[in-house]
BAGU-418462 format. One record per residue (C-alpha): residue number from 0; x, y, z. Coordinates in Angstrom, 2 decimals, decimal comma, always signed. Layout:
# residues N
[site NUM [X Y Z]]
...
This chain:
# residues 196
[site 0 [+1,06 +83,81 +19,35]]
[site 1 [-1,33 +86,18 +21,68]]
[site 2 [-1,54 +89,96 +21,06]]
[site 3 [+0,10 +90,61 +24,07]]
[site 4 [+2,85 +87,78 +23,40]]
[site 5 [+3,37 +89,72 +19,67]]
[site 6 [+3,48 +93,08 +21,49]]
[site 7 [+5,70 +92,46 +23,77]]
[site 8 [+8,15 +90,79 +21,19]]
[site 9 [+7,72 +93,73 +18,92]]
[site 10 [+8,64 +96,08 +21,47]]
[site 11 [+11,86 +93,66 +22,69]]
[site 12 [+12,78 +94,17 +19,12]]
[site 13 [+12,65 +97,74 +18,68]]
[site 14 [+14,27 +98,56 +21,68]]
[site 15 [+16,98 +95,92 +20,86]]
[site 16 [+17,24 +97,77 +17,25]]
[site 17 [+17,22 +101,01 +18,68]]
[site 18 [+18,81 +101,62 +21,72]]
[site 19 [+21,96 +100,88 +20,48]]
[site 20 [+22,21 +103,66 +18,07]]
[site 21 [+20,00 +105,63 +20,76]]
[site 22 [+23,16 +105,35 +22,71]]
[site 23 [+25,05 +106,44 +19,50]]
[site 24 [+23,66 +109,91 +19,45]]
[site 25 [+23,65 +110,54 +23,07]]
[site 26 [+27,00 +110,54 +22,25]]
[site 27 [+26,88 +113,02 +19,95]]
[site 28 [+24,76 +115,52 +21,70]]
[site 29 [+26,75 +114,80 +25,11]]
[site 30 [+29,68 +116,62 +22,76]]
[site 31 [+28,47 +120,13 +23,11]]
[site 32 [+27,50 +119,93 +26,36]]
[site 33 [+31,25 +118,64 +27,51]]
[site 34 [+32,68 +121,59 +25,46]]
[site 35 [+31,04 +124,21 +27,31]]
[site 36 [+32,30 +123,24 +30,66]]
[site 37 [+35,34 +122,78 +29,59]]
[site 38 [+35,81 +125,60 +28,50]]
[site 39 [+33,96 +127,71 +31,64]]
[site 40 [+35,86 +130,10 +32,74]]
[site 41 [+38,56 +129,19 +30,21]]
[site 42 [+39,59 +126,02 +31,85]]
[site 43 [+40,71 +127,47 +35,27]]
[site 44 [+37,87 +126,44 +37,32]]
[site 45 [+38,06 +122,86 +39,28]]
[site 46 [+34,71 +122,83 +39,49]]
[site 47 [+33,49 +122,96 +35,72]]
[site 48 [+36,79 +120,99 +34,30]]
[site 49 [+35,08 +117,93 +37,18]]
[site 50 [+31,84 +118,29 +35,31]]
[site 51 [+33,62 +118,20 +31,98]]
[site 52 [+35,43 +114,76 +32,93]]
[site 53 [+31,85 +113,47 +34,12]]
[site 54 [+30,82 +114,38 +30,75]]
[site 55 [+33,04 +112,60 +28,70]]
[site 56 [+33,31 +109,36 +30,96]]
[site 57 [+29,66 +108,85 +30,35]]
[site 58 [+29,99 +109,36 +26,67]]
[site 59 [+32,74 +106,66 +26,80]]
[site 60 [+31,02 +104,59 +29,15]]
[site 61 [+28,25 +104,57 +26,02]]
[site 62 [+30,77 +103,85 +23,60]]
[site 63 [+31,48 +100,68 +25,30]]
[site 64 [+28,39 +99,53 +25,18]]
[site 65 [+26,01 +100,68 +21,77]]
[site 66 [+28,49 +98,50 +20,41]]
[site 67 [+28,53 +96,05 +22,51]]
[site 68 [+24,67 +95,87 +22,56]]
[site 69 [+24,54 +95,99 +18,77]]
[site 70 [+26,87 +92,93 +18,42]]
[site 71 [+25,00 +91,03 +21,31]]
[site 72 [+21,46 +91,66 +20,17]]
[site 73 [+22,20 +90,74 +16,49]]
[site 74 [+21,09 +94,69 +15,71]]
[site 75 [+24,54 +95,99 +14,09]]
[site 76 [+23,12 +98,53 +11,29]]
[site 77 [+25,29 +100,58 +8,62]]
[site 78 [+23,35 +103,54 +10,74]]
[site 79 [+25,59 +102,48 +13,45]]
[site 80 [+28,76 +101,81 +11,56]]
[site 81 [+28,86 +105,16 +10,53]]
[site 82 [+27,70 +107,13 +13,55]]
[site 83 [+29,89 +105,47 +15,59]]
[site 84 [+33,31 +106,56 +15,26]]
[site 85 [+31,45 +109,71 +14,21]]
[site 86 [+30,56 +110,15 +17,52]]
[site 87 [+34,50 +109,50 +18,74]]
[site 88 [+35,76 +111,93 +16,78]]
[site 89 [+33,34 +114,48 +17,36]]
[site 90 [+33,25 +114,18 +21,03]]
[site 91 [+37,76 +113,42 +21,02]]
[site 92 [+37,81 +116,31 +18,57]]
[site 93 [+36,09 +118,89 +20,29]]
[site 94 [+37,71 +118,37 +23,62]]
[site 95 [+41,56 +118,07 +21,45]]
[site 96 [+40,29 +121,86 +19,98]]
[site 97 [+39,46 +123,26 +23,15]]
[site 98 [+42,52 +121,94 +25,81]]
[site 99 [+45,37 +123,34 +22,61]]
[site 100 [+43,06 +126,80 +23,28]]
[site 101 [+43,34 +127,04 +26,75]]
[site 102 [+47,23 +125,87 +25,94]]
[site 103 [+46,96 +122,68 +27,43]]
[site 104 [+48,13 +120,70 +24,75]]
[site 105 [+50,44 +120,89 +21,66]]
[site 106 [+48,40 +122,30 +18,53]]
[site 107 [+50,92 +119,49 +16,65]]
[site 108 [+49,06 +117,09 +18,09]]
[site 109 [+45,93 +118,04 +17,96]]
[site 110 [+46,26 +119,21 +13,90]]
[site 111 [+47,89 +115,30 +13,48]]
[site 112 [+44,22 +113,39 +15,00]]
[site 113 [+41,81 +115,69 +13,58]]
[site 114 [+43,62 +115,48 +10,10]]
[site 115 [+43,77 +111,81 +10,27]]
[site 116 [+40,19 +111,77 +11,56]]
[site 117 [+38,77 +113,81 +8,65]]
[site 118 [+40,23 +111,66 +6,17]]
[site 119 [+39,72 +108,61 +7,41]]
[site 120 [+36,08 +109,77 +7,39]]
[site 121 [+36,55 +111,38 +4,44]]
[site 122 [+37,23 +108,12 +2,93]]
[site 123 [+34,63 +106,26 +4,66]]
[site 124 [+31,75 +108,28 +2,41]]
[site 125 [+34,30 +107,91 -1,06]]
[site 126 [+33,89 +104,36 -0,57]]
[site 127 [+29,97 +103,91 +0,88]]
[site 128 [+28,62 +102,13 -1,99]]
[site 129 [+30,96 +99,96 -2,20]]
[site 130 [+30,44 +98,80 +1,63]]
[site 131 [+30,51 +100,52 +4,90]]
[site 132 [+34,12 +100,49 +6,89]]
[site 133 [+33,32 +99,59 +10,75]]
[site 134 [+36,12 +100,45 +13,10]]
[site 135 [+39,32 +97,97 +12,60]]
[site 136 [+40,97 +96,85 +15,52]]
[site 137 [+43,95 +99,20 +15,10]]
[site 138 [+41,38 +101,74 +15,48]]
[site 139 [+39,59 +101,14 +18,15]]
[site 140 [+42,65 +100,54 +20,40]]
[site 141 [+43,68 +103,80 +19,06]]
[site 142 [+40,22 +105,44 +20,56]]
[site 143 [+40,76 +104,04 +23,72]]
[site 144 [+44,25 +105,51 +23,99]]
[site 145 [+42,73 +108,48 +22,74]]
[site 146 [+40,12 +108,78 +24,70]]
[site 147 [+43,00 +107,95 +28,19]]
[site 148 [+44,63 +111,34 +26,62]]
[site 149 [+42,03 +113,45 +26,70]]
[site 150 [+40,48 +111,94 +29,35]]
[site 151 [+43,69 +113,26 +31,27]]
[site 152 [+44,49 +116,25 +30,57]]
[site 153 [+40,69 +117,31 +31,75]]
[site 154 [+41,26 +115,62 +34,62]]
[site 155 [+41,93 +119,66 +37,05]]
[site 156 [+45,39 +118,36 +38,45]]
[site 157 [+46,93 +120,35 +41,24]]
[site 158 [+49,84 +121,57 +38,91]]
[site 159 [+49,15 +124,11 +36,50]]
[site 160 [+51,50 +122,15 +34,03]]
[site 161 [+50,26 +119,28 +31,65]]
[site 162 [+51,04 +115,86 +33,63]]
[site 163 [+53,24 +114,20 +32,21]]
[site 164 [+51,42 +110,99 +32,52]]
[site 165 [+48,81 +112,79 +30,42]]
[site 166 [+52,00 +113,59 +27,88]]
[site 167 [+53,44 +110,65 +27,69]]
[site 168 [+49,93 +108,74 +26,51]]
[site 169 [+48,94 +111,29 +23,90]]
[site 170 [+52,18 +110,85 +22,42]]
[site 171 [+51,64 +107,06 +22,11]]
[site 172 [+47,78 +108,38 +21,05]]
[site 173 [+49,51 +110,14 +18,23]]
[site 174 [+51,59 +107,10 +17,30]]
[site 175 [+48,79 +104,85 +17,31]]
[site 176 [+46,43 +107,44 +15,00]]
[site 177 [+49,31 +107,07 +12,90]]
[site 178 [+49,80 +103,92 +12,62]]
[site 179 [+46,50 +102,55 +12,33]]
[site 180 [+45,81 +104,87 +9,39]]
[site 181 [+47,87 +102,68 +7,01]]
[site 182 [+45,18 +99,65 +8,05]]
[site 183 [+42,48 +101,71 +7,14]]
[site 184 [+44,32 +102,36 +3,68]]
[site 185 [+44,79 +99,06 +2,67]]
[site 186 [+40,50 +98,41 +3,50]]
[site 187 [+39,46 +101,74 +1,34]]
[site 188 [+41,82 +100,52 -1,67]]
[site 189 [+40,17 +97,31 -2,10]]
[site 190 [+36,88 +98,70 -1,90]]
[site 191 [+38,13 +101,61 -4,56]]
[site 192 [+39,55 +98,46 -6,33]]
[site 193 [+35,70 +96,63 -5,97]]
[site 194 [+37,46 +94,22 -3,57]]
[site 195 [+36,08 +93,09 +0,01]]
């Protein structure tokens, strides 16, 4: 293999190893930008709410592609398995808190979602020596529905009242948040007992 071909191979290998993780990190960096845009003028500015929506959508798109690229390129890493769900939780959790502070979203929904996410994240770190727990199907579906719900709440609808569709999707997100927790309880229990 020539030196140029070797350099190209090395570049492609590094690119495939780092791009999915870079997208995950980019999503984490987007969180404070999203919060800032959503919080400007108490969330009453249509322009800033649209900007917050754009940042949120861009971050959600990176969530779609970081995992897809990692699996396609066979470059799934332990960092990605840990950081990807944390990035999702940070983005969605920040949106929930800001929306509740603005009295646009029920606090009970925010508390339920955040409590579940905190417990699952702590459990992941408690069993990390026995194995990294990636997001399961239930967790992925929950994240998708949560993302749609938050996105609907962030959009500046003409009415000042919460949109009924957004409320319905948020209720579904809370239900999936609770039911998906059972999936992780079983996984964590098996890992804690030393079984895969």
